[in-house]
matplotlib code that plots the C-alpha trace (Angstrom):
import matplotlib.pyplot as plt

x = [-16.5, -15.4, -15.7, -14.9, -11.2, -11.0, -12.3, -12.1, -12.8, -13.3, -13.7, -14.1, -14.3, -14.0, -12.6, -12.1, -10.4, -8.8, -7.4, -9.4, -6.9, -3.2, -3.0, -0.3, 1.1, 1.4, -1.8, -2.2, -5.4, -6.4, -9.1, -8.7, -10.6, -9.3, -9.7, -8.6, -8.8, -7.7, -7.5, -7.4, -6.8, -7.1, -7.2, -5.8, -7.4, -7.1, -7.7, -5.2, -2.7, -2.0, -2.5, -1.6, -3.0, -2.1, -3.3, -2.4, -3.7, -3.5, -4.9, -4.4, -5.9, -7.0, -6.8, -10.5, -13.4, -11.0, -8.9, -5.3, -3.2, -2.3, -0.5, -0.4, 0.0, 0.7, 1.0, 1.6, 1.4, 2.1, 1.9, 2.5, 1.5, 3.1, 1.7, 4.2, 1.7, 1.3, 3.9, 3.4, 5.7, 4.5, 6.4, 5.3, 6.6, 5.1, 6.1, 4.7, 5.5, 4.0, 4.6, 3.5, 2.3, 0.5, -0.5, 1.7, -1.0, -1.2, 2.4, 3.7, 4.1, 6.0, 6.8, 5.0, 1.9, -0.2, -3.7, -5.5, -7.6, -9.0, -12.1, -12.9, -14.7, -11.7, -11.5, -9.1, -7.5, -6.0, -2.2, -2.9, -5.2, -8.7, -9.1, -8.0, -4.4, -3.4, -1.5, 2.2, 4.3, 7.7, 8.1, 10.7, 10.1, 7.7, 4.4, 4.9, 8.6, 9.4, 7.6, 8.2, 6.9, 8.4, 9.0, 9.8, 8.9, 9.5, 8.3, 9.1, 7.1, 7.2, 4.2, 3.6, 0.1, 0.7, -2.9, -4.9, -3.0, -4.2, -6.1, -8.9, -9.5, -10.0, -13.4, -13.4, -10.0, -6.4, -2.9, 0.0, 3.7, 5.7, 9.1, 9.6, 11.9, 10.8, 12.9, 12.0, 13.5, 11.7, 12.6, 11.5, 12.5, 16.2, 16.8, 16.7, 14.9, 15.8, 19.0, 19.8, 17.4, 16.0, 15.5, 13.4, 13.4, 11.5, 8.9, 5.3, 2.0, -1.6, -4.7, -7.6, -10.9, -14.1, -13.0, -10.9, -7.1, -5.4, -1.6, 1.3, 4.8, 8.2, 10.4, 14.1, 15.5, 18.9, 20.6, 18.8, 20.4, 18.0, 15.6, 14.9, 12.9, 9.1, 5.9, 3.3, -0.4, -2.6, -6.2, -7.2, -5.0, -1.7, -0.8]
y = [-3.9, -3.9, -0.1, 2.9, 2.2, -1.6, -3.9, -7.6, -8.8, -12.5, -13.6, -16.9, -16.7, -18.9, -17.3, -18.6, -16.0, -15.7, -12.5, -11.2, -8.5, -7.8, -6.4, -4.0, -6.8, -10.6, -12.5, -16.3, -18.2, -20.0, -21.1, -20.2, -21.0, -18.3, -17.2, -14.1, -12.6, -9.0, -7.1, -3.3, -0.6, 3.0, 6.0, 8.6, 12.0, 14.1, 17.4, 16.7, 14.9, 12.5, 8.8, 5.5, 3.0, -0.7, -4.0, -7.7, -10.0, -13.8, -15.4, -18.2, -20.8, -24.5, -26.9, -27.8, -27.6, -27.8, -24.9, -24.9, -23.4, -23.9, -21.2, -19.0, -15.3, -12.9, -9.1, -6.5, -2.7, 0.0, 3.8, 6.6, 10.2, 13.0, 16.5, 19.5, 22.3, 23.0, 20.3, 16.6, 13.6, 10.2, 7.0, 3.8, 0.2, -2.8, -6.4, -9.6, -13.2, -16.0, -19.7, -22.3, -22.4, -19.2, -17.4, -14.5, -12.0, -13.0, -12.2, -8.8, -6.1, -2.9, 0.2, 3.5, 4.1, 0.9, 2.0, -1.3, -0.5, 3.0, 1.6, -1.7, -3.0, -4.9, -8.6, -11.3, -10.9, -7.6, -7.5, -6.0, -6.9, -5.7, -2.4, 1.2, 0.6, -1.8, 0.7, 0.2, 3.3, 3.1, 6.4, 6.9, 3.4, 2.1, 0.5, -3.2, -2.8, -5.6, -8.9, -11.5, -13.6, -11.5, -7.8, -5.1, -1.5, 1.7, 5.3, 8.6, 11.7, 15.3, 17.4, 21.1, 22.6, 25.6, 26.7, 27.4, 28.2, 25.1, 21.9, 23.1, 26.0, 23.8, 24.6, 22.4, 23.0, 22.8, 22.7, 20.6, 20.4, 17.3, 15.6, 11.9, 8.9, 5.3, 2.2, -1.4, -4.9, -7.6, -11.3, -14.2, -17.3, -16.8, -14.3, -10.6, -8.6, -5.1, -3.3, -3.3, -1.6, 0.2, 3.8, 6.7, 10.3, 13.3, 16.1, 16.6, 18.2, 17.3, 19.3, 18.6, 19.3, 18.7, 15.3, 14.1, 14.2, 14.7, 14.2, 14.6, 13.4, 13.5, 10.6, 10.1, 6.5, 6.6, 3.2, 1.0, 0.8, 1.5, 3.6, 7.3, 10.0, 9.7, 11.6, 9.8, 10.8, 9.6, 9.9, 9.5, 9.0, 7.3, 7.0]
z = [14.2, 17.9, 18.1, 16.0, 16.1, 15.8, 13.1, 12.2, 8.6, 7.7, 4.2, 2.2, -1.6, -4.7, -7.8, -11.3, -13.4, -16.8, -18.2, -21.2, -22.1, -21.5, -18.0, -16.7, -14.5, -14.9, -14.4, -14.4, -15.4, -12.2, -9.8, -6.2, -3.0, -0.7, 2.8, 4.7, 8.2, 8.8, 12.1, 11.8, 14.4, 13.4, 15.7, 13.2, 13.3, 10.1, 11.9, 14.6, 12.3, 15.1, 15.9, 14.3, 11.9, 11.8, 10.5, 10.5, 7.8, 7.4, 4.2, 1.8, -0.5, -0.3, -3.2, -3.0, -5.4, -8.4, -7.1, -8.4, -5.6, -1.9, 0.0, 3.1, 3.1, 6.0, 6.0, 8.7, 8.5, 11.1, 10.5, 13.1, 12.7, 14.7, 14.7, 14.8, 14.3, 10.6, 10.0, 10.5, 10.3, 9.0, 9.6, 7.9, 8.0, 6.1, 5.5, 4.1, 3.3, 1.2, 1.7, -0.9, -4.5, -5.5, -8.8, -9.7, -9.2, -5.5, -5.0, -3.7, -6.3, -5.4, -7.4, -7.8, -5.7, -5.6, -4.7, -4.9, -1.8, -2.0, -0.2, 1.6, -1.5, -3.0, -3.8, -3.0, -6.4, -5.3, -4.8, -1.4, 1.5, 2.2, 4.1, 3.6, 4.6, 1.8, -0.4, -1.1, -1.9, -3.6, -5.5, -8.1, -9.6, -12.3, -11.2, -10.5, -10.8, -8.3, -7.8, -5.1, -2.2, 0.5, 1.1, 3.6, 3.0, 5.0, 4.3, 5.9, 4.9, 6.2, 5.4, 5.6, 5.5, 3.2, 3.2, 5.4, 8.5, 10.4, 9.8, 12.0, 9.6, 6.5, 5.0, 1.9, 0.3, 1.5, 0.0, 1.5, 0.5, 1.3, 1.2, 1.4, 1.4, 0.5, 0.8, -0.1, -0.1, -2.2, -2.3, -4.6, -2.8, -1.8, -4.6, -3.7, -6.4, -5.2, -4.2, -0.5, -0.3, -3.4, -2.3, -3.7, -2.5, -3.6, -3.1, -3.9, -3.0, -2.1, -2.9, -0.6, -2.2, -0.2, 1.3, -1.7, -1.7, -5.0, -4.9, -7.3, -6.3, -8.1, -7.0, -7.7, -7.5, -5.8, -6.2, -8.8, -12.3, -15.2, -13.2, -13.8, -11.9, -12.2, -11.5, -9.5, -9.3, -6.5, -5.4, -1.7, 1.3, 0.3, 4.0]

ax = plt.figure().add_subplot(projection="3d")
ax.plot(x, y, z, "-o")
ax.set_aspect("equal")
plt.show()
């Protein structure tokens, strides 16, 4: 840690994994010698509903010690929070790209609310990167709906604190209403996996209970054939 707002994580890890059961998303049997460096800046204040969060991550794998893959993976995330009294506006943009030969579970998976990093105790097998900002959010679509080696994702969310009358008056519980729009582009090589882009809009709420955020969102896909409105449950801060 450089200070309370800035952090640098470095990691080197060898993994040999084989799925023992049928997972919800594709997993390949593989050995990986992976590395990862992540720089995080976070000055967001929950009580003020103001600030920004951002990270940049660079990772990959070497074909050493019997490892099977060689690739380079980069991700960037930036989120701005604007306070408008009891109302707040959140703008989020993310992107990532992989070069080389990688197992499918190391690719990017978008759809639903991907909370692979509710804490900083994840592993390199996660679809996202270490740290608290690694979630991807594309509401209105099934979990792991889109897979690829490159993606762009944008989110806009408008929040209204319905109770109590201000964030400073929260004494253990609170209730927030929200409206949102999510949009994503996902590529696999030169092939685009999504529409241009795939968009989801909807409404939801969050119940804050003594430090824990419980959320329920209803997302409507706008322009992707074969998709239907969906409910999405979340625990913790999605943004």
